[in-house]
TIRO-219708 format. One record per residue (C-alpha): x, z, y. Coordinates in steps of 0.25 Angstrom, whole numbers, padded with zeros to 4 digits, always signed. Each point is the difference from the previous one (the first is absolute). Example, Ala and Ser with C-alpha at 12.3 -4.5 7.8 and 13.67 -1.06 7.14 Angstrom:
2
+0049+0031-0018+0006-0002+0014
***
This chain:
335
+0076+0003+0069-0008-0009-0005+0011-0008-0010-0009-0012-0007-0009-0008+0011-0006-0011-0009+0002+0001-0015+0006-0011-0008-0008-0002-0015+0011-0009-0004+0010+0013+0002-0006+0014-0004+0011+0004-0003+0008-0003+0010-0010+0006+0010+0001+0013-0010+0015+0002+0002-0003+0001+0015-0011+0011+0000+0011+0010-0005+0012+0006+0009+0010-0001-0011+0005-0011-0009-0009+0000-0013+0002-0006-0013-0013-0008-0005-0001-0001-0015-0013-0009-0002-0009+0007+0007+0004+0013-0002+0010+0009+0009+0005+0014-0002+0001+0008+0009+0000+0016-0003-0003+0004-0015+0003+0015+0005-0005+0010+0009+0008+0010+0007-0013+0011-0002-0003+0004-0013-0013+0001+0001-0003-0014+0004+0011-0005-0011-0010+0009-0010-0015-0007+0007+0011-0015-0001+0002+0005-0014-0014+0001-0003-0007-0012+0006+0013-0007-0008-0006+0006-0013-0014-0004+0004+0001-0013+0005+0009-0003-0012-0012+0008-0010-0009-0011+0005+0007-0013+0002-0006-0003-0014-0013+0005+0002-0014-0009-0004-0008+0008+0011+0010-0002+0011-0008-0012+0005-0013+0006+0001+0009+0010+0010+0005-0012+0007-0014-0004+0003-0004+0012+0003+0011+0002+0010-0001-0010+0007-0015+0001+0002+0002+0014+0008+0012-0006+0006-0010-0007+0008-0009+0011+0002+0010+0010+0004+0006-0010+0011-0013-0006+0006-0001-0016-0005-0013-0003-0007+0006-0010-0008+0011-0005-0007+0000-0012+0010+0001+0008+0012+0013+0008-0005+0005-0014-0003-0005-0005+0016+0007+0014+0003+0012-0004-0005-0001-0015+0006+0010+0004+0010+0009+0009-0006+0015-0005-0001+0005+0012-0008-0007+0010-0010+0005+0011-0004-0006+0009-0011+0006+0015-0002+0002+0007-0011-0007-0013-0009+0001+0006-0014-0002-0012-0011-0001-0010+0011-0014-0005-0001-0006+0002+0013+0012-0004+0006-0001-0013-0008-0014+0000+0005+0004+0001+0015+0009-0012-0003-0011-0009-0007-0010+0003+0013+0013-0004+0008+0008-0011-0005+0006-0002+0011+0007+0013+0003+0011+0008-0005-0005+0012-0009+0009+0010-0003-0004+0011-0011+0009+0014+0001+0000+0011-0012+0009+0011+0000-0003-0001-0015+0003-0007-0010-0011-0009+0001+0004-0009+0010+0010-0006-0011-0013+0001-0009-0007-0008+0012+0010-0010+0004-0001-0005-0015-0014-0002+0000-0002-0007+0010+0013-0010+0002-0010-0014+0001-0004+0007+0016+0012-0008+0006-0005+0009+0013-0001+0013-0007+0014+0009-0002+0000+0014-0004+0012+0012+0005+0001+0013-0009+0002+0009+0013-0003+0012+0009-0012-0004+0010+0003+0012+0008+0013-0009+0003-0002-0014-0004+0013-0005+0006-0008-0011+0008+0002-0003+0015-0009+0005+0010-0014-0007+0003+0001-0012-0011-0015+0003-0007-0012-0005+0003-0008+0006-0009+0004+0014-0009-0007+0004-0011+0002+0014-0005-0013+0002-0009+0000+0015-0009+0016+0002+0003+0004+0007+0011-0004+0012-0003+0007+0000-0011+0014+0001+0008+0009+0011+0004-0004-0001+0015-0011-0009+0001+0000+0002+0016+0012-0005+0000-0003-0012-0010-0011-0003+0010+0010+0000+0012+0008-0008-0009-0011-0012-0002-0005+0002+0015+0015-0003+0003+0000-0015-0010-0012-0004+0007-0001-0011+0009-0003+0005+0015-0011-0003+0003-0009-0004-0010+0004+0004-0013-0008+0007-0009+0003+0012-0010-0012+0001-0011+0003+0015-0005-0008+0008-0008+0001+0016-0002-0003+0010-0009-0011+0010+0006-0003+0015+0000-0008+0003-0009-0007+0013-0002+0009+0012+0000-0002+0004-0014+0005-0012-0005+0011-0001+0011+0005+0016-0004-0001-0007-0016+0006-0011+0003+0011+0005+0007+0002+0010-0010+0000-0010-0012+0011-0007+0008+0008+0010-0001-0002+0002-0013+0001-0014-0004+0014+0000+0003+0003+0008-0010-0007-0008-0012+0008-0010-0009-0005-0016+0001-0008+0001-0013-0008+0013+0006-0003-0008+0012-0006-0011-0007-0007+0010-0010-0008+0009+0012-0004-0015+0008-0006-0003-0016-0005+0013+0001-0006-0001+0014-0005-0014-0004-0007+0006-0011-0006+0012+0007-0006-0011+0011-0005-0010-0010-0007+0013-0007-0006+0005+0013-0006-0013+0004-0007-0002-0014-0007+0015+0003-0007-0008+0009-0003+0011+0010-0002+0002+0014+0003+0011+0010-0006+0002+0012+0009+0010+0007-0001+0006+0011+0010-0003+0013+0012+0010+0001+0008-0004+0013+0008+0011-0002+0005-0006-0012-0003-0015+0005-0010-0003-0012-0010-0009+0004-0015+0003-0003-0011-0008-0009+0000-0005-0012+0011-0006-0009+0004-0006-0012+0007+0013-0007+0012-0008-0002+0002-0003+0012-0003+0013+0006+0011+0005-0007+0008-0011+0003-0001+0002+0016+0001+0014-0001+0007+0005-0010+0008-0007-0011+0006-0016+0000-0007-0003-0013-0001-0016+0002-0009-0008-0008-0004-0015+0001-0009-0005-0012+0002-0015+0008+0014+0001+0002+0002+0006-0013+0009+0011-0007+0013-0004+0000-0001-0003+0015-0007+0014+0001+0011+0007-0006+0011-0008+0011-0009+0003+0010+0000+0018-0003+0016-0002-0004+0001-0008+0015-0005+0014+0008+0006+0009-0009+0014-0005-0004+0007-0003+0015+0006+0012+0007-0003-0008+0016-0018-0001+0000-0003+0002+0014-0013+0005+0004-0004-0004+0015-0015+0003+0009-0006-0011+0009+0007+0008+0012+0012-0001-0005+0000-0013-0004-0005-0005+0014+0008+0008+0007+0013-0005-0011-0005-0015+0008-0001+0004+0014+0013+0007-0002+0006-0013-0005-0005-0009+0012-0009-0006-0008-0016-0007+0003-0010+0004-0012-0006-0015-0002-0007+0007-0012-0002+0012-0008-0007+0005-0012-0005+0014-0005-0004+0004-0013+0003+0012-0011+0012-0004-0006+0005-0005+0013+0003-0007+0014+0006-0014+0001-0001-0008+0014+0008-0012+0007+0008+0004+0011+0006-0011+0010+0012+0002+0006+0000+0001+0015+0010-0008+0012+0013+0009+0000+0014+0002-0004-0001+0002-0015+0004+0014-0005
***
C-alpha cells in the first residue's frame, strides 16, 4: 500500500497522519503511541535506554559523539561523503529512523533531505527529549513507540534507518520483518546495523554478565560502567602490544594487537576512547551491560535474514564490532 505518492512540503503534518493505520494525536512534533512493553525484558531495556539518554542529554561531549557517529555512518552504509548520502536521499519522500534515541541522526537526515518527511521512533523517553530538541525542523517528527510494531501502513517508507538498534529489540527477526513490511516496494531501502558475535570467551562472559547485571541496581550498573571505563583507560595507558596465536576453536584471531583491544574483543568489553571522552566511554559501557536485550549475529545470519525477507543487498560492510548494510525491497507483495 503506497499511501503517499508525492510529499507536500507545506503540509508535512497531514502527510504524517496518513502514514498510520489508526488515528493519531500530534502534539507539536511529537506523537505518543506506546510507552510500555508487555515483555519484561523489553521494558527493562527501554528503561535502561531512557536512563542512558537522560543522563547524557546535557553532556558537553555529545557533539563529539554525534560527529563521530555521522562519519562512521557513512562508512557503515557505503557513502563516500555526506554529499553522496544527500544525493541518495534526494529521491526519498519518506524516511524512518527506527530507534532514534536523542534524535541527532533523524535530525541529520531531515537536514539532508528537507523535501522529505522524516520520522524518528524510540521506545524510550528519549523520543520526547528529541522532539523538544529539534522543534525547528518542520519536516521532522518523533514518536514514542515500538519499532517492532510501528503502527504504520505497509509500504510507506522510501528509506528506513535502523542503526545500532535492532539488537535491543525482543525479537530482532520480527523487528526486521516489520521494517521490511513498512518499506516501499519496489526500491524502498533499509539501512541496518547488527552487533557481530565475538570470540567465544567474550560471548560467554557477555551472556553471564547480562544475567548478573539484571540483579544490579541502577547505581551499581553506573558504578560498574565507570570501573570498566577506568580498566580500559589503564590498559590503554600501558601501551603494550601482544602477538597472539590464532585460536580458531575459540574465535580468537592471531596477530599483533594492543593489549586493551585484545582483551576487549576476546574477553571483556571495557570501552575507552580518549577522543570521545570519559563520560561517553562510561555511557558506552553502560549501553552494553545494562539492557536485557542485546543480540549478536554471525555474518551468515545477517545474509539469511535479508534473503528470508526478500531483500537484495545493495551494500554490505563487516568489521570487528558489527555487520551493516543497505537492503533493497524487490517487487512483490508486502509482508
